[in-house]
PDB file of N, H, CA, C and O in Angstrom:
ATOM      1  N   MET A   1       0.323 -11.299  -8.057  1.00  0.00           N
ATOM      2  CA  MET A   1      -0.154 -10.257  -8.918  1.00  0.00           C
ATOM      3  C   MET A   1      -0.083  -8.938  -8.152  1.00  0.00           C
ATOM      4  O   MET A   1      -0.630  -8.825  -7.056  1.00  0.00           O
ATOM      5  N   GLY A   2       0.575  -7.963  -8.715  1.00  0.00           N
ATOM      6  H   GLY A   2       1.020  -8.055  -9.606  1.00  0.00           H
ATOM      7  CA  GLY A   2       0.723  -6.679  -8.063  1.00  0.00           C
ATOM      8  C   GLY A   2      -0.400  -5.726  -8.399  1.00  0.00           C
ATOM      9  O   GLY A   2      -1.246  -5.999  -9.250  1.00  0.00           O
ATOM     10  N   TYR A   3      -0.388  -4.601  -7.709  1.00  0.00           N
ATOM     11  H   TYR A   3       0.300  -4.379  -7.018  1.00  0.00           H
ATOM     12  CA  TYR A   3      -1.382  -3.562  -7.924  1.00  0.00           C
ATOM     13  C   TYR A   3      -1.388  -3.084  -9.373  1.00  0.00           C
ATOM     14  O   TYR A   3      -2.437  -2.718  -9.904  1.00  0.00           O
ATOM     15  N   GLU A   4      -0.220  -3.085 -10.012  1.00  0.00           N
ATOM     16  H   GLU A   4       0.632  -3.382  -9.581  1.00  0.00           H
ATOM     17  CA  GLU A   4      -0.105  -2.603 -11.394  1.00  0.00           C
ATOM     18  C   GLU A   4      -1.042  -3.352 -12.332  1.00  0.00           C
ATOM     19  O   GLU A   4      -1.492  -2.787 -13.329  1.00  0.00           O
ATOM     20  N   GLU A   5      -1.340  -4.594 -12.036  1.00  0.00           N
ATOM     21  H   GLU A   5      -0.975  -5.053 -11.226  1.00  0.00           H
ATOM     22  CA  GLU A   5      -2.204  -5.398 -12.895  1.00  0.00           C
ATOM     23  C   GLU A   5      -3.630  -4.859 -12.939  1.00  0.00           C
ATOM     24  O   GLU A   5      -4.356  -5.107 -13.901  1.00  0.00           O
ATOM     25  N   PHE A   6      -4.039  -4.117 -11.896  1.00  0.00           N
ATOM     26  H   PHE A   6      -3.448  -3.915 -11.115  1.00  0.00           H
ATOM     27  CA  PHE A   6      -5.420  -3.662 -11.800  1.00  0.00           C
ATOM     28  C   PHE A   6      -5.601  -2.187 -12.166  1.00  0.00           C
ATOM     29  O   PHE A   6      -6.727  -1.691 -12.178  1.00  0.00           O
ATOM     30  N   LYS A   7      -4.519  -1.489 -12.461  1.00  0.00           N
ATOM     31  H   LYS A   7      -3.603  -1.892 -12.452  1.00  0.00           H
ATOM     32  CA  LYS A   7      -4.627  -0.090 -12.835  1.00  0.00           C
ATOM     33  C   LYS A   7      -5.324   0.041 -14.191  1.00  0.00           C
ATOM     34  O   LYS A   7      -5.130  -0.782 -15.086  1.00  0.00           O
ATOM     35  N   ILE A   8      -6.129   1.079 -14.323  1.00  0.00           N
ATOM     36  H   ILE A   8      -6.286   1.748 -13.596  1.00  0.00           H
ATOM     37  CA  ILE A   8      -6.791   1.336 -15.596  1.00  0.00           C
ATOM     38  C   ILE A   8      -5.747   1.871 -16.567  1.00  0.00           C
ATOM     39  O   ILE A   8      -5.017   2.810 -16.249  1.00  0.00           O
ATOM     40  N   LYS A   9      -5.681   1.282 -17.728  1.00  0.00           N
ATOM     41  H   LYS A   9      -6.274   0.519 -17.986  1.00  0.00           H
ATOM     42  CA  LYS A   9      -4.687   1.670 -18.724  1.00  0.00           C
ATOM     43  C   LYS A   9      -5.323   2.563 -19.777  1.00  0.00           C
ATOM     44  O   LYS A   9      -6.528   2.510 -20.023  1.00  0.00           O
ATOM     45  N   ASP A  10      -4.491   3.374 -20.383  1.00  0.00           N
ATOM     46  H   ASP A  10      -3.512   3.417 -20.183  1.00  0.00           H
ATOM     47  CA  ASP A  10      -4.925   4.205 -21.503  1.00  0.00           C
ATOM     48  C   ASP A  10      -5.244   3.257 -22.660  1.00  0.00           C
ATOM     49  O   ASP A  10      -4.383   2.504 -23.114  1.00  0.00           O
ATOM     50  N   LEU A  11      -6.472   3.305 -23.121  1.00  0.00           N
ATOM     51  H   LEU A  11      -7.172   3.917 -22.751  1.00  0.00           H
ATOM     52  CA  LEU A  11      -6.896   2.372 -24.170  1.00  0.00           C
ATOM     53  C   LEU A  11      -6.129   2.573 -25.466  1.00  0.00           C
ATOM     54  O   LEU A  11      -5.898   1.620 -26.210  1.00  0.00           O
ATOM     55  N   ARG A  12      -5.727   3.831 -25.743  1.00  0.00           N
ATOM     56  H   ARG A  12      -5.914   4.606 -25.139  1.00  0.00           H
ATOM     57  CA  ARG A  12      -4.931   4.076 -26.954  1.00  0.00           C
ATOM     58  C   ARG A  12      -3.602   3.335 -26.873  1.00  0.00           C
ATOM     59  O   ARG A  12      -3.161   2.714 -27.840  1.00  0.00           O
ATOM     60  N   VAL A  13      -2.971   3.413 -25.698  1.00  0.00           N
ATOM     61  H   VAL A  13      -3.330   3.917 -24.913  1.00  0.00           H
ATOM     62  CA  VAL A  13      -1.682   2.742 -25.505  1.00  0.00           C
ATOM     63  C   VAL A  13      -1.864   1.233 -25.638  1.00  0.00           C
ATOM     64  O   VAL A  13      -1.094   0.566 -26.328  1.00  0.00           O
ATOM     65  N   ALA A  14      -2.882   0.705 -24.976  1.00  0.00           N
ATOM     66  H   ALA A  14      -3.508   1.247 -24.414  1.00  0.00           H
ATOM     67  CA  ALA A  14      -3.129  -0.740 -25.020  1.00  0.00           C
ATOM     68  C   ALA A  14      -3.365  -1.218 -26.448  1.00  0.00           C
ATOM     69  O   ALA A  14      -2.870  -2.273 -26.843  1.00  0.00           O
ATOM     70  N   LYS A  15      -4.123  -0.440 -27.224  1.00  0.00           N
ATOM     71  H   LYS A  15      -4.526   0.418 -26.903  1.00  0.00           H
ATOM     72  CA  LYS A  15      -4.434  -0.828 -28.609  1.00  0.00           C
ATOM     73  C   LYS A  15      -3.173  -0.792 -29.481  1.00  0.00           C
ATOM     74  O   LYS A  15      -2.951  -1.684 -30.300  1.00  0.00           O
ATOM     75  N   ILE A  16      -2.350   0.250 -29.297  1.00  0.00           N
ATOM     76  H   ILE A  16      -2.530   0.975 -28.632  1.00  0.00           H
ATOM     77  CA  ILE A  16      -1.119   0.356 -30.085  1.00  0.00           C
ATOM     78  C   ILE A  16      -0.184  -0.796 -29.754  1.00  0.00           C
ATOM     79  O   ILE A  16       0.385  -1.411 -30.656  1.00  0.00           O
ATOM     80  N   VAL A  17      -0.019  -1.095 -28.464  1.00  0.00           N
ATOM     81  H   VAL A  17      -0.481  -0.595 -27.731  1.00  0.00           H
ATOM     82  CA  VAL A  17       0.861  -2.193 -28.052  1.00  0.00           C
ATOM     83  C   VAL A  17       0.331  -3.523 -28.585  1.00  0.00           C
ATOM     84  O   VAL A  17       1.099  -4.359 -29.061  1.00  0.00           O
ATOM     85  N   GLN A  18      -0.983  -3.710 -28.500  1.00  0.00           N
ATOM     86  H   GLN A  18      -1.606  -3.031 -28.113  1.00  0.00           H
ATOM     87  CA  GLN A  18      -1.600  -4.941 -29.004  1.00  0.00           C
ATOM     88  C   GLN A  18      -1.355  -5.102 -30.503  1.00  0.00           C
ATOM     89  O   GLN A  18      -0.991  -6.186 -30.959  1.00  0.00           O
ATOM     90  N   ASN A  19      -1.550  -4.035 -31.266  1.00  0.00           N
ATOM     91  H   ASN A  19      -1.845  -3.155 -30.896  1.00  0.00           H
ATOM     92  CA  ASN A  19      -1.323  -4.112 -32.712  1.00  0.00           C
ATOM     93  C   ASN A  19       0.158  -4.284 -33.033  1.00  0.00           C
ATOM     94  O   ASN A  19       0.507  -4.962 -33.999  1.00  0.00           O
ATOM     95  N   ALA A  20       1.023  -3.681 -32.237  1.00  0.00           N
ATOM     96  H   ALA A  20       0.739  -3.130 -31.452  1.00  0.00           H
ATOM     97  CA  ALA A  20       2.462  -3.844 -32.445  1.00  0.00           C
ATOM     98  C   ALA A  20       2.853  -5.315 -32.286  1.00  0.00           C
ATOM     99  O   ALA A  20       3.661  -5.835 -33.055  1.00  0.00           O
ATOM    100  N   LYS A  21       2.283  -5.972 -31.296  1.00  0.00           N
ATOM    101  H   LYS A  21       1.626  -5.550 -30.671  1.00  0.00           H
ATOM    102  CA  LYS A  21       2.562  -7.405 -31.097  1.00  0.00           C
ATOM    103  C   LYS A  21       2.014  -8.211 -32.272  1.00  0.00           C
ATOM    104  O   LYS A  21       2.655  -9.142 -32.760  1.00  0.00           O
ATOM    105  N   LYS A  22       0.809  -7.831 -32.715  1.00  0.00           N
ATOM    106  H   LYS A  22       0.289  -7.075 -32.318  1.00  0.00           H
ATOM    107  CA  LYS A  22       0.160  -8.539 -33.827  1.00  0.00           C
ATOM    108  C   LYS A  22       0.995  -8.462 -35.099  1.00  0.00           C
ATOM    109  O   LYS A  22       1.098  -9.441 -35.838  1.00  0.00           O
ATOM    110  N   PHE A  23       1.599  -7.285 -35.357  1.00  0.00           N
ATOM    111  H   PHE A  23       1.515  -6.489 -34.757  1.00  0.00           H
ATOM    112  CA  PHE A  23       2.355  -7.073 -36.577  1.00  0.00           C
ATOM    113  C   PHE A  23       3.860  -7.236 -36.395  1.00  0.00           C
ATOM    114  O   PHE A  23       4.619  -7.014 -37.338  1.00  0.00           O
ATOM    115  N   GLY A  24       4.304  -7.620 -35.197  1.00  0.00           N
ATOM    116  H   GLY A  24       3.687  -7.800 -34.431  1.00  0.00           H
ATOM    117  CA  GLY A  24       5.719  -7.877 -34.973  1.00  0.00           C
ATOM    118  C   GLY A  24       6.578  -6.616 -34.914  1.00  0.00           C
ATOM    119  O   GLY A  24       7.773  -6.675 -35.200  1.00  0.00           O
ATOM    120  N   GLU A  25       5.992  -5.488 -34.551  1.00  0.00           N
ATOM    121  H   GLU A  25       5.020  -5.441 -34.319  1.00  0.00           H
ATOM    122  CA  GLU A  25       6.731  -4.227 -34.441  1.00  0.00           C
ATOM    123  C   GLU A  25       7.257  -4.107 -33.013  1.00  0.00           C
ATOM    124  O   GLU A  25       6.537  -3.686 -32.108  1.00  0.00           O
ATOM    125  N   ILE A  26       8.509  -4.478 -32.826  1.00  0.00           N
ATOM    126  H   ILE A  26       9.094  -4.820 -33.561  1.00  0.00           H
ATOM    127  CA  ILE A  26       9.095  -4.597 -31.493  1.00  0.00           C
ATOM    128  C   ILE A  26       9.124  -3.267 -30.750  1.00  0.00           C
ATOM    129  O   ILE A  26       8.789  -3.215 -29.566  1.00  0.00           O
ATOM    130  N   ARG A  27       9.519  -2.196 -31.424  1.00  0.00           N
ATOM    131  H   ARG A  27       9.791  -2.238 -32.386  1.00  0.00           H
ATOM    132  CA  ARG A  27       9.673  -0.905 -30.736  1.00  0.00           C
ATOM    133  C   ARG A  27       8.386  -0.432 -30.098  1.00  0.00           C
ATOM    134  O   ARG A  27       8.415   0.120 -28.998  1.00  0.00           O
ATOM    135  N   LEU A  28       7.260  -0.633 -30.756  1.00  0.00           N
ATOM    136  H   LEU A  28       7.236  -1.082 -31.649  1.00  0.00           H
ATOM    137  CA  LEU A  28       5.988  -0.133 -30.227  1.00  0.00           C
ATOM    138  C   LEU A  28       5.312  -1.111 -29.268  1.00  0.00           C
ATOM    139  O   LEU A  28       4.179  -0.877 -28.847  1.00  0.00           O
ATOM    140  N   GLN A  29       5.988  -2.195 -28.923  1.00  0.00           N
ATOM    141  H   GLN A  29       6.908  -2.385 -29.265  1.00  0.00           H
ATOM    142  CA  GLN A  29       5.478  -3.097 -27.910  1.00  0.00           C
ATOM    143  C   GLN A  29       5.841  -2.598 -26.507  1.00  0.00           C
ATOM    144  O   GLN A  29       5.345  -3.116 -25.506  1.00  0.00           O
ATOM    145  N   ASN A  30       6.700  -1.597 -26.449  1.00  0.00           N
ATOM    146  H   ASN A  30       7.103  -1.176 -27.262  1.00  0.00           H
ATOM    147  CA  ASN A  30       7.120  -1.009 -25.186  1.00  0.00           C
ATOM    148  C   ASN A  30       6.069   0.008 -24.742  1.00  0.00           C
ATOM    149  O   ASN A  30       5.965   1.096 -25.307  1.00  0.00           O
ATOM    150  N   GLU A  31       5.296  -0.362 -23.725  1.00  0.00           N
ATOM    151  H   GLU A  31       5.381  -1.247 -23.266  1.00  0.00           H
ATOM    152  CA  GLU A  31       4.191   0.474 -23.272  1.00  0.00           C
ATOM    153  C   GLU A  31       4.666   1.844 -22.782  1.00  0.00           C
ATOM    154  O   GLU A  31       4.000   2.849 -23.032  1.00  0.00           O
ATOM    155  N   ALA A  32       5.794   1.897 -22.095  1.00  0.00           N
ATOM    156  H   ALA A  32       6.335   1.080 -21.891  1.00  0.00           H
ATOM    157  CA  ALA A  32       6.324   3.168 -21.594  1.00  0.00           C
ATOM    158  C   ALA A  32       6.681   4.102 -22.752  1.00  0.00           C
ATOM    159  O   ALA A  32       6.421   5.304 -22.689  1.00  0.00           O
ATOM    160  N   LEU A  33       7.272   3.550 -23.797  1.00  0.00           N
ATOM    161  H   LEU A  33       7.484   2.574 -23.848  1.00  0.00           H
ATOM    162  CA  LEU A  33       7.632   4.357 -24.967  1.00  0.00           C
ATOM    163  C   LEU A  33       6.384   4.919 -25.646  1.00  0.00           C
ATOM    164  O   LEU A  33       6.349   6.093 -26.016  1.00  0.00           O
ATOM    165  N   VAL A  34       5.376   4.090 -25.807  1.00  0.00           N
ATOM    166  H   VAL A  34       5.405   3.137 -25.506  1.00  0.00           H
ATOM    167  CA  VAL A  34       4.137   4.526 -26.452  1.00  0.00           C
ATOM    168  C   VAL A  34       3.472   5.624 -25.629  1.00  0.00           C
ATOM    169  O   VAL A  34       2.988   6.609 -26.188  1.00  0.00           O
ATOM    170  N   LYS A  35       3.443   5.462 -24.295  1.00  0.00           N
ATOM    171  H   LYS A  35       3.836   4.662 -23.841  1.00  0.00           H
ATOM    172  CA  LYS A  35       2.872   6.494 -23.423  1.00  0.00           C
ATOM    173  C   LYS A  35       3.615   7.810 -23.606  1.00  0.00           C
ATOM    174  O   LYS A  35       2.995   8.870 -23.697  1.00  0.00           O
ATOM    175  N   GLU A  36       4.923   7.744 -23.659  1.00  0.00           N
ATOM    176  H   GLU A  36       5.426   6.883 -23.585  1.00  0.00           H
ATOM    177  CA  GLU A  36       5.734   8.945 -23.818  1.00  0.00           C
ATOM    178  C   GLU A  36       5.460   9.610 -25.169  1.00  0.00           C
ATOM    179  O   GLU A  36       5.321  10.831 -25.245  1.00  0.00           O
ATOM    180  N   LEU A  37       5.384   8.823 -26.213  1.00  0.00           N
ATOM    181  H   LEU A  37       5.497   7.831 -26.151  1.00  0.00           H
ATOM    182  CA  LEU A  37       5.119   9.377 -27.540  1.00  0.00           C
ATOM    183  C   LEU A  37       3.751  10.055 -27.602  1.00  0.00           C
ATOM    184  O   LEU A  37       3.601  11.101 -28.234  1.00  0.00           O
ATOM    185  N   LEU A  38       2.765   9.462 -26.952  1.00  0.00           N
ATOM    186  H   LEU A  38       2.888   8.612 -26.440  1.00  0.00           H
ATOM    187  CA  LEU A  38       1.424  10.033 -26.973  1.00  0.00           C
ATOM    188  C   LEU A  38       1.301  11.275 -26.097  1.00  0.00           C
ATOM    189  O   LEU A  38       0.406  12.096 -26.302  1.00  0.00           O
ATOM    190  N   SER A  39       2.195  11.414 -25.127  1.00  0.00           N
ATOM    191  H   SER A  39       2.922  10.747 -24.961  1.00  0.00           H
ATOM    192  CA  SER A  39       2.116  12.562 -24.224  1.00  0.00           C
ATOM    193  C   SER A  39       2.884  13.780 -24.740  1.00  0.00           C
ATOM    194  O   SER A  39       2.807  14.855 -24.145  1.00  0.00           O
ATOM    195  N   LEU A  40       3.615  13.622 -25.830  1.00  0.00           N
ATOM    196  H   LEU A  40       3.677  12.748 -26.313  1.00  0.00           H
ATOM    197  CA  LEU A  40       4.399  14.730 -26.360  1.00  0.00           C
ATOM    198  C   LEU A  40       3.494  15.847 -26.848  1.00  0.00           C
ATOM    199  O   LEU A  40       2.404  15.605 -27.366  1.00  0.00           O
ATOM    200  N   LYS A  41       3.961  17.067 -26.676  1.00  0.00           N
ATOM    201  H   LYS A  41       4.847  17.264 -26.255  1.00  0.00           H
ATOM    202  CA  LYS A  41       3.227  18.237 -27.142  1.00  0.00           C
ATOM    203  C   LYS A  41       3.205  18.233 -28.669  1.00  0.00           C
ATOM    204  O   LYS A  41       4.224  17.985 -29.314  1.00  0.00           O
ATOM    205  N   GLN A  42       2.050  18.506 -29.229  1.00  0.00           N
ATOM    206  H   GLN A  42       1.223  18.707 -28.705  1.00  0.00           H
ATOM    207  CA  GLN A  42       1.936  18.551 -30.681  1.00  0.00           C
ATOM    208  C   GLN A  42       2.630  19.796 -31.219  1.00  0.00           C
ATOM    209  O   GLN A  42       2.532  20.883 -30.649  1.00  0.00           O
ATOM    210  N   ILE A  43       3.318  19.610 -32.309  1.00  0.00           N
ATOM    211  H   ILE A  43       3.397  18.727 -32.772  1.00  0.00           H
ATOM    212  CA  ILE A  43       3.965  20.735 -32.963  1.00  0.00           C
ATOM    213  C   ILE A  43       3.485  20.788 -34.410  1.00  0.00           C
ATOM    214  O   ILE A  43       3.058  19.781 -34.976  1.00  0.00           O
ATOM    215  N   SER A  44       3.563  21.950 -34.982  1.00  0.00           N
ATOM    216  H   SER A  44       3.911  22.768 -34.523  1.00  0.00           H
ATOM    217  CA  SER A  44       3.159  22.108 -36.379  1.00  0.00           C
ATOM    218  C   SER A  44       4.390  22.076 -37.272  1.00  0.00           C
ATOM    219  O   SER A  44       5.373  22.777 -37.029  1.00  0.00           O
ATOM    220  N   LEU A  45       4.318  21.259 -38.295  1.00  0.00           N
ATOM    221  H   LEU A  45       3.520  20.690 -38.492  1.00  0.00           H
ATOM    222  CA  LEU A  45       5.408  21.161 -39.254  1.00  0.00           C
ATOM    223  C   LEU A  45       4.867  21.464 -40.644  1.00  0.00           C
ATOM    224  O   LEU A  45       3.759  21.061 -40.997  1.00  0.00           O
ATOM    225  N   ASP A  46       5.660  22.174 -41.417  1.00  0.00           N
ATOM    226  H   ASP A  46       6.560  22.502 -41.130  1.00  0.00           H
ATOM    227  CA  ASP A  46       5.224  22.414 -42.794  1.00  0.00           C
ATOM    228  C   ASP A  46       5.574  21.183 -43.644  1.00  0.00           C
ATOM    229  O   ASP A  46       6.236  20.262 -43.164  1.00  0.00           O
ATOM    230  N   LYS A  47       5.140  21.174 -44.871  1.00  0.00           N
ATOM    231  H   LYS A  47       4.603  21.922 -45.261  1.00  0.00           H
ATOM    232  CA  LYS A  47       5.331  20.009 -45.748  1.00  0.00           C
ATOM    233  C   LYS A  47       6.799  19.657 -45.922  1.00  0.00           C
ATOM    234  O   LYS A  47       7.157  18.479 -45.903  1.00  0.00           O
ATOM    235  N   GLN A  48       7.641  20.645 -46.088  1.00  0.00           N
ATOM    236  H   GLN A  48       7.350  21.602 -46.103  1.00  0.00           H
ATOM    237  CA  GLN A  48       9.072  20.374 -46.276  1.00  0.00           C
ATOM    238  C   GLN A  48       9.666  19.691 -45.046  1.00  0.00           C
ATOM    239  O   GLN A  48      10.460  18.760 -45.180  1.00  0.00           O
ATOM    240  N   GLU A  49       9.293  20.138 -43.864  1.00  0.00           N
ATOM    241  H   GLU A  49       8.648  20.895 -43.755  1.00  0.00           H
ATOM    242  CA  GLU A  49       9.803  19.520 -42.635  1.00  0.00           C
ATOM    243  C   GLU A  49       9.297  18.085 -42.500  1.00  0.00           C
ATOM    244  O   GLU A  49      10.052  17.196 -42.107  1.00  0.00           O
ATOM    245  N   ARG A  50       8.030  17.857 -42.823  1.00  0.00           N
ATOM    246  H   ARG A  50       7.417  18.579 -43.142  1.00  0.00           H
ATOM    247  CA  ARG A  50       7.494  16.486 -42.760  1.00  0.00           C
ATOM    248  C   ARG A  50       8.185  15.578 -43.766  1.00  0.00           C
ATOM    249  O   ARG A  50       8.473  14.419 -43.464  1.00  0.00           O
ATOM    250  N   ASP A  51       8.452  16.099 -44.960  1.00  0.00           N
ATOM    251  H   ASP A  51       8.218  17.040 -45.204  1.00  0.00           H
ATOM    252  CA  ASP A  51       9.156  15.317 -45.981  1.00  0.00           C
ATOM    253  C   ASP A  51      10.561  14.945 -45.517  1.00  0.00           C
ATOM    254  O   ASP A  51      11.016  13.825 -45.750  1.00  0.00           O
ATOM    255  N   GLU A  52      11.244  15.871 -44.867  1.00  0.00           N
ATOM    256  H   GLU A  52      10.874  16.781 -44.678  1.00  0.00           H
ATOM    257  CA  GLU A  52      12.594  15.604 -44.367  1.00  0.00           C
ATOM    258  C   GLU A  52      12.573  14.544 -43.261  1.00  0.00           C
ATOM    259  O   GLU A  52      13.432  13.663 -43.222  1.00  0.00           O
ATOM    260  N   ILE A  53      11.598  14.634 -42.375  1.00  0.00           N
ATOM    261  H   ILE A  53      10.901  15.349 -42.406  1.00  0.00           H
ATOM    262  CA  ILE A  53      11.466  13.636 -41.303  1.00  0.00           C
ATOM    263  C   ILE A  53      11.157  12.274 -41.899  1.00  0.00           C
ATOM    264  O   ILE A  53      11.703  11.260 -41.465  1.00  0.00           O
ATOM    265  N   GLU A  54      10.285  12.252 -42.890  1.00  0.00           N
ATOM    266  H   GLU A  54       9.842  13.076 -43.243  1.00  0.00           H
ATOM    267  CA  GLU A  54       9.967  10.990 -43.567  1.00  0.00           C
ATOM    268  C   GLU A  54      11.221  10.387 -44.192  1.00  0.00           C
ATOM    269  O   GLU A  54      11.459   9.184 -44.082  1.00  0.00           O
ATOM    270  N   ARG A  55      12.018  11.221 -44.845  1.00  0.00           N
ATOM    271  H   ARG A  55      11.825  12.198 -44.935  1.00  0.00           H
ATOM    272  CA  ARG A  55      13.255  10.761 -45.481  1.00  0.00           C
ATOM    273  C   ARG A  55      14.205  10.154 -44.438  1.00  0.00           C
ATOM    274  O   ARG A  55      14.825   9.119 -44.682  1.00  0.00           O
ATOM    275  N   ILE A  56      14.309  10.794 -43.299  1.00  0.00           N
ATOM    276  H   ILE A  56      13.806  11.635 -43.100  1.00  0.00           H
ATOM    277  CA  ILE A  56      15.178  10.285 -42.233  1.00  0.00           C
ATOM    278  C   ILE A  56      14.709   8.912 -41.773  1.00  0.00           C
ATOM    279  O   ILE A  56      15.514   7.989 -41.654  1.00  0.00           O
ATOM    280  N   PHE A  57      13.401   8.770 -41.514  1.00  0.00           N
ATOM    281  H   PHE A  57      12.747   9.520 -41.611  1.00  0.00           H
ATOM    282  CA  PHE A  57      12.888   7.488 -41.043  1.00  0.00           C
ATOM    283  C   PHE A  57      13.018   6.390 -42.100  1.00  0.00           C
ATOM    284  O   PHE A  57      13.338   5.247 -41.772  1.00  0.00           O
ATOM    285  N   VAL A  58      12.774   6.728 -43.344  1.00  0.00           N
ATOM    286  H   VAL A  58      12.514   7.656 -43.611  1.00  0.00           H
ATOM    287  CA  VAL A  58      12.929   5.735 -44.419  1.00  0.00           C
ATOM    288  C   VAL A  58      14.377   5.257 -44.470  1.00  0.00           C
ATOM    289  O   VAL A  58      14.633   4.060 -44.596  1.00  0.00           O
ATOM    290  N   ASN A  59      15.323   6.189 -44.373  1.00  0.00           N
ATOM    291  H   ASN A  59      15.115   7.162 -44.271  1.00  0.00           H
ATOM    292  CA  ASN A  59      16.740   5.809 -44.390  1.00  0.00           C
ATOM    293  C   ASN A  59      17.110   4.960 -43.180  1.00  0.00           C
ATOM    294  O   ASN A  59      17.876   4.005 -43.304  1.00  0.00           O
ATOM    295  N   LEU A  60      16.576   5.299 -42.018  1.00  0.00           N
ATOM    296  H   LEU A  60      15.954   6.075 -41.917  1.00  0.00           H
ATOM    297  CA  LEU A  60      16.851   4.491 -40.826  1.00  0.00           C
ATOM    298  C   LEU A  60      16.304   3.074 -40.974  1.00  0.00           C
ATOM    299  O   LEU A  60      16.954   2.114 -40.559  1.00  0.00           O
ATOM    300  N   MET A  61      15.115   2.936 -41.561  1.00  0.00           N
ATOM    301  H   MET A  61      14.588   3.716 -41.898  1.00  0.00           H
ATOM    302  CA  MET A  61      14.544   1.604 -41.767  1.00  0.00           C
ATOM    303  C   MET A  61      15.365   0.807 -42.776  1.00  0.00           C
ATOM    304  O   MET A  61      15.538  -0.401 -42.615  1.00  0.00           O
ATOM    305  N   LYS A  62      15.873   1.472 -43.816  1.00  0.00           N
ATOM    306  H   LYS A  62      15.733   2.454 -43.946  1.00  0.00           H
ATOM    307  CA  LYS A  62      16.728   0.794 -44.796  1.00  0.00           C
ATOM    308  C   LYS A  62      18.014   0.312 -44.130  1.00  0.00           C
ATOM    309  O   LYS A  62      18.463  -0.807 -44.376  1.00  0.00           O
ATOM    310  N   ILE A  63      18.599   1.149 -43.297  1.00  0.00           N
ATOM    311  H   ILE A  63      18.234   2.059 -43.097  1.00  0.00           H
ATOM    312  CA  ILE A  63      19.819   0.766 -42.576  1.00  0.00           C
ATOM    313  C   ILE A  63      19.546  -0.440 -41.675  1.00  0.00           C
ATOM    314  O   ILE A  63      20.344  -1.376 -41.616  1.00  0.00           O
ATOM    315  N   GLU A  64      18.414  -0.404 -40.976  1.00  0.00           N
ATOM    316  H   GLU A  64      17.766   0.357 -41.024  1.00  0.00           H
ATOM    317  CA  GLU A  64      18.053  -1.523 -40.096  1.00  0.00           C
ATOM    318  C   GLU A  64      17.916  -2.815 -40.903  1.00  0.00           C
ATOM    319  O   GLU A  64      18.413  -3.859 -40.482  1.00  0.00           O
ATOM    320  N   GLU A  65      17.254  -2.756 -42.047  1.00  0.00           N
ATOM    321  H   GLU A  65      16.850  -1.907 -42.389  1.00  0.00           H
ATOM    322  CA  GLU A  65      17.082  -3.934 -42.891  1.00  0.00           C
ATOM    323  C   GLU A  65      18.424  -4.462 -43.387  1.00  0.00           C
ATOM    324  O   GLU A  65      18.654  -5.671 -43.392  1.00  0.00           O
ATOM    325  N   GLU A  66      19.310  -3.555 -43.804  1.00  0.00           N
ATOM    326  H   GLU A  66      19.123  -2.573 -43.799  1.00  0.00           H
ATOM    327  CA  GLU A  66      20.623  -3.968 -44.313  1.00  0.00           C
ATOM    328  C   GLU A  66      21.456  -4.626 -43.212  1.00  0.00           C
ATOM    329  O   GLU A  66      22.179  -5.588 -43.467  1.00  0.00           O
ATOM    330  N   VAL A  67      21.353  -4.110 -42.000  1.00  0.00           N
ATOM    331  H   VAL A  67      20.765  -3.328 -41.793  1.00  0.00           H
ATOM    332  CA  VAL A  67      22.094  -4.687 -40.880  1.00  0.00           C
ATOM    333  C   VAL A  67      21.561  -6.091 -40.597  1.00  0.00           C
ATOM    334  O   VAL A  67      22.337  -7.016 -40.359  1.00  0.00           O
ATOM    335  N   GLN A  68      20.248  -6.248 -40.624  1.00  0.00           N
ATOM    336  H   GLN A  68      19.617  -5.497 -40.817  1.00  0.00           H
ATOM    337  CA  GLN A  68      19.653  -7.567 -40.361  1.00  0.00           C
ATOM    338  C   GLN A  68      20.029  -8.557 -41.439  1.00  0.00           C
ATOM    339  O   GLN A  68      20.273  -9.727 -41.143  1.00  0.00           O
ATOM    340  N   LEU A  69      20.083  -8.112 -42.693  1.00  0.00           N
ATOM    341  H   LEU A  69      19.885  -7.161 -42.934  1.00  0.00           H
ATOM    342  CA  LEU A  69      20.447  -9.008 -43.787  1.00  0.00           C
ATOM    343  C   LEU A  69      21.911  -9.410 -43.730  1.00  0.00           C
ATOM    344  O   LEU A  69      22.267 -10.518 -44.132  1.00  0.00           O
ATOM    345  N   SER A  70      22.768  -8.516 -43.233  1.00  0.00           N
ATOM    346  H   SER A  70      22.479  -7.616 -42.907  1.00  0.00           H
ATOM    347  CA  SER A  70      24.199  -8.816 -43.202  1.00  0.00           C
ATOM    348  C   SER A  70      24.583  -9.664 -41.995  1.00  0.00           C
ATOM    349  O   SER A  70      25.708 -10.159 -41.921  1.00  0.00           O
ATOM    350  N   SER A  71      23.671  -9.836 -41.059  1.00  0.00           N
ATOM    351  H   SER A  71      22.757  -9.435 -41.119  1.00  0.00           H
ATOM    352  CA  SER A  71      23.979 -10.632 -39.847  1.00  0.00           C
ATOM    353  C   SER A  71      23.894 -12.109 -40.108  1.00  0.00           C
ATOM    354  O   SER A  71      24.122 -12.910 -39.201  1.00  0.00           O
TER     355      SER A  71
END
């Protein structure tokens, strides 16, 4: 067991990773990725920008589903 096992972890990161495992969300099981996402500087987006980002993510999820179904 290395020193890393005893380091105090960010509880937000631990909770997100734990829930990601519970719900089978592979991308958010990566602790380093979650830490990076939580450390990003907050930016302000207007409604139109948020709607566009939502549209992009919805389309990416649809593409992912279609790829999985075609495999």
